[in-house]
N, C-alpha and C positions, 0 to 999 in steps of 0.2 A: 604867199609867194608861189609862183609857178616853177616847178622843177621839171624840165623837159626830159622825156625818154630816159628815165633814171635807171639804166640797166647795165651798169658797168661790169657787174659780175656776169660773165658770159658775154661779154665784150670780147669777149668770148667768141663771137663770130670770127674774130681774128686769132684769138689765143686758145680756143678750145682744141686746136690740133694737139696741144701738149696734154690736155686733160684726157682726150680720147685715146691718146697713145698709151698713157698709163692705165686708163680704165680697161683698155683692150687686153693688156697683159694679165691683169687680175692676180697680183702676187702680194706676198707679205715680205717687206724688206728685211725684217729680222731673220726670217727663215732663209732668205736668199743669201744673207751675209754668212750664215752658218754653212750653207751649201758651198759658197765660194771658198771658205776656209778648208772644207773637206776636199774640194777639187784641187786646191793648191797642194795639199798634202799628197793627193794621188799623183799629181803632175810631177812632184819631186821624186816619186818612185818609178816613173817611166822615163826611159831615155831613148833618144833617137839612135837608130842603127848607124854603124860606120858607113854603110852603103845604103842607098834608098831601097826600101822594101815595103811590103804591105803593112808591116807592123807600125811603120811611121804614121799611118793614118789614125792609129789609136791615140797617139800623142796629140795630133792635130785636132781630133774630135774632142778630146778632153780639154784642150786649150779653148776650143770653141764653146764648150759648155761653161767653162770658167768665165769667159767673156760675157755670155748671156746672164749668168748669175750676178756678175758685177754690175751689169747694166740695169738689171731689174732691181738691184739694191741701191741704185743711183750712185754707184761708185764709178763715175764716168771717166775719171782720169786713169784708174786701174784698168777699166775696160778698153780704153784707147791704147794703153801699153800692150795689153793682150792681143788686140787686133793687129797692131803693127808687128808684133812678134810672130803671129800666125802668118801674116802676109810675107814677111821676110823668110820664114822657114819654108813656106810653100814655093817661093821663088827659087830658093837654094836647092830644094829637092827636085824641082823641074829642071834646073840646069844640070844636075848630076845624073839623072836617070835617062836611060835610052829605051826603057821598056814602054811600049805604047799604052798598055793598060794602066801602068802606074802614072804615066804622064796625064792621062785623062782624069784620074783620081786627084792628082795634085792641082790640075787646072780647076777642078771643081772646088777644092778647098781654097784656092786662091780667090776664086769668084766669091765664095761665101764670106771670107774675111774682108774683102773689098765691100761687099754688100753690107756687112755689119758695121764697117767704118762709116758708110753712108747713114745707117740707122743712128749711130752715135751723134753724127753732125745734125741729123734731123731733130733728135730729141733735145739737143742743146740749142736749137733755134738757128743753126748755121745752114740755111737752106741752099745757098750756092754750092757749098762744099758737099752737101748731101747729094745734090743732083749730079755733081761731077763724079762722085764715086759710084752712084747708081748706074750712070752711063758706062763707066769703066767695066762694070760687072756684066753688062748685057752680052757682049761678044763671047765672054768666057763661059757664061751659062749656055749659050748656043753651042760652043765647042764641046761642052760636057754633056750635051743633049738633056739638060735639066729644064724641061719646059715649065714645070710648076714654079720653080724659083724665078724663071724668066718672066712669067706672068706677074709674079709678086713685085719684082723689081721695076717693071714697066708701070705697074699701078702705083708704086711708091713715088715714081717721078711725078705722076699726076697729082698725088696727094701733096708732094712737096711744092709744086708750083702753086697749089692752093694756098699754102703757107706764105708764099711770096706775093700773093694777090695777083698772080698772072693767070687769070681764069681761062683765057683762050687756050693757053698751053696745057693747063690742068685738064680742061674738058677733053682736049685732043687725046692725051695719054690715057685718061680714064676710059673713054669710049674705045680706044684702041684695044685695051685689055678686055673690055666687055665683048667686043665684036670678034676678037681673034682667039679667044680662049673659052670655048663653049662647052667643053666636056665637063662632066660632073666633078672631076678632081679639082677643077679650077673654081668651083662655085664659091668657096670661102673668099678668094681674092676678088671675084666678081662682085660679091655682096658688099665688100668694103668699098669697092669702086662706086657702086650705086649710092652707098651712104655718103661718100665724099662728094658726089655730084649733088646730093640733096643739100649738103652744107653750103656748097657754092651757090645754089639757087636760093637758099634761105638768105644768105649774105646779100644777094642782089635783089631780094624782096620778090622773087618770082615763086610765090608760095605754092601755087598749084603744081608746078613741076617738082618743087622740093618734096612735097608730100608724095607725089607719084614715085619718085626715085626711092624715098624712104620705105614706102610700102613694098616696093619690089625687093629691096634689100631684106626687109623683114620676112617676106615670103621665102626667100632663099635660105635665110638663117634658120627659119622654123623647119624647113624641109631637112636641113642638115642637123637639126636639134643641137645647134651650137648656142648654148645658153649665154655665154659671154658676149657673142656677137649679137644675139637677140636683144640683150640688155643695152648694148651700145646703140643699136638702131632705135630702140624704144626711147632712149634718152634724146636722140636727134628729133624724133617725132614730137616729143614733149616740147622741145625748144621751139619748133615751128608753131605749134598751137599757142605757146606762150606769146610769141611775137604777134599772133593774130588775136591775142587777148581772149582766147577761148580757154580759160583757165581750168575748167572742169576736164576737158579733153587732155590738156597738158598734164594735169594731175594724174589722170588715168594711166597714161603711158609712163610717166616718170615713176609712179608708184610700182608699176610692173618691173621696171629696171631696178628700183631700190630693193624690192622683195627678192628678185633673183640674186642680187649681190649679197643680201643677207643669207639666203639659203646656201649659196656657194662659199660663204665665209670669205668673200672677196672684200677686204678692207678698203682697197682702192676704190672700188665701185661704190661701197657704202659711203665713203667720204664725199665723193662727188654728188651722188644722187641725194643724199641727206641734205647737203648744202643747197642743192637746187630746190628741194622740197621746202626748205626754210624760206627761200626767196619767193616761191610760189604762194606759200601760206600768208606772206605779207600782203600780196595782191588780194587774197581771199579774206583779209582782215581777221585771220586766226593767229593772233600773236603768240599765245601760249604754245601752239603747235610749232610755229616758226622758231621760237627759242629752243624747243626740245630738239628739233631736227638740226638746227645750226650747231648746237653743242655736240650732238651725235656725230655730225660730219667732221667737226674739228677734232674730236677725240679719235676718230678712225684715222684721220690723216696723221695725227701725232704718233699713233701706234705704228703706222707705216714708216714714219721717220723721214719722209721726203719733204723738207721744209719749203721747197719752191712752190708747192701747191697749197700751202697754208694761207696765203693772203686772201684768197677768195672766201675762206671760212671766217676770217676776221671781218671781212666786208659784210658778210651775211649777218653776223652778230651785231655789227655796228648799225646796220639798217633796221634790224629788229628793234634795238634799243632807241633808235631815233623815232620810230613809229610810236613807241611808248612814251616819248618825250623824256626819256632817261638820258639826257644829253651828256652827262659825265661819262657814262659807260660807252655811249656811241663814239665820243671823242677818243676814248682809250683804244677802242678796237679799230677805228679808222687810222689812228696813229700806228698801231701795231701792223696794220695792213701796209702802210707806206714804208715803215722801217724794214719789214721783212722783204718787201718787193725791191727796196733799194739795195739791200744786202745781196740779192740775187740778180740785180740789174734787169728788172722786169719793167721796162719803161712804160708800157701801156697800163699796167696795174698801178704804177706810181702816178701816172696821169689821172687815172680814174679815182684813186684814193684822194688825191689833192682836190679834184673837182668836187667830190662828195663831201669832203670835210669843209672845203670852202663854202659850199652851199649851206651846210649845217651852221657854220658861224654866221652866215648871212641871215639865216632864220633867227639866230640868237641876237642879231644886231651887234655882233662883235666884228665891226667892219675892218679893223686892222688885220686880224687873223684871216678873215674872209679874203681880203685883198692878197695877203701873202700866199695863200694856198691856191687861189684861182689863177694868179699870175704864174705860179709854178706849173699848173696844169696847162695854161695857155702856151708857155714856153715849149712844152713837149709836143704841142701840135705842129711845131716847125719840123719835127722829125717825122711825125705821122699825123695827118690832119683829122683822123677819126675823132668824132665828138667835139670838133671845133664849133659846131652849131650850138650845142648846149653851153659850152664854156663861154663863148662870146655873149650869149644871152645873159648868163649869170653876171658877167663882168659889166654889161650894160646896166643891169639892175643895181649892181653895187655902186657904180659911179653916180647913178641917179640919186641913190641914198646919200652919197657923200656930197652932193651938190655940184659935182663936176660934170655939167651937162654936155660939154664938148667931148670928153672921153666917153661918156655914156652913149652919145650919138654915134661916135666912131665904132664902138663895139656893136651897137645895134645894127649899123649898116653892114658890118662883117657878118653878123648873124643872119640878116635878111638875104644877103647874097648867097650864103651857104644854104639857107632854107629854100630859096628859089631854085638853086641848082639841084637839090634833092627832089623838089617837086617836079622839076622838068624831067629828071631821070625817071621818076615813077610814071609820069605821063607817057614817056617814050616807050617804057617797057610794056605798058598796057595797050599800045596802039596795035 
């Protein structure tokens, strides 16, 4: 049986915004939880003055650190409460003070809490809300003369439009940041913008531009000696080469990112890069290595404790066992992928898991279960049409096996229409 473009992990072109967000932070959730607890204790010992004064910034700064620790530990509800509290306190202090220097400080804190609220919406996938808060922060950062945070927040708008698949807007804001913030202090933000442009061009299959922007980002990150950013960009370069089926180059850059994550004891980075290595070794037909990296990736993610990133590791293990024809283990891990993604309402991963599990049952000639899972995947294409091409093709093959040639032809026509559309888009890009 033919299985088309079987790459749902790193389906990624749409969902790796979340993976890259966590990868960029490079933290351990357990230690962050401990940090959050100690910051809560510290906050209890600090009180706001009866009248606004410079000491109030100590309280606001501590609250901001608490928010960051909670976010990095994936305690998003607690972080949201801290952000709203910080914003409310900043507003109250602004209303009460008449001192111009204090006003400027409190405006800056207000902007920072608004920006962090945008980050929280971003990481939880609420792109419209994230853009709203990022826009609210822009005039405040201008008032506070904080050009560095201004550059970051404008870049964040571009990255968030990428999440919304609004690529024209994304490209506009990303290039705005690149072209208007050229000093060395802005280079980290600029490098991230170049890497985001690379992801957009990879998504739209313009691989020469994707590589150009990735290598520009890598050059800046190397100049800055920012090892976390270097690893992030190397991961992006690896993904491009993987799409181009240049697996040796893909392995080269992915292994660099993996090694850096190991050296820096970055469990988040180890989790993602080891999982990606597992999928790469499947393509290289090195199943033993694929299993070892898949298990390492899963164990790293479990230690971090952020369950929302676990489904991709379950998928990697499922696909390794499917290659080994150990179908019982493959079914177990595909089911774990779907169940965990369902718990965290990750519709794209649910769709991918059902497609892959349905295809597996089709391989096993278990047509009843193949139909169940493929139709579940097809239903989710109504929300987002990604991978409707592959799903329609699988359903066409299924109904042919069932002898329902009318349904088979219907799904084949849907597949053919989607395939022609993709082909025409590719031709247009190459003109």
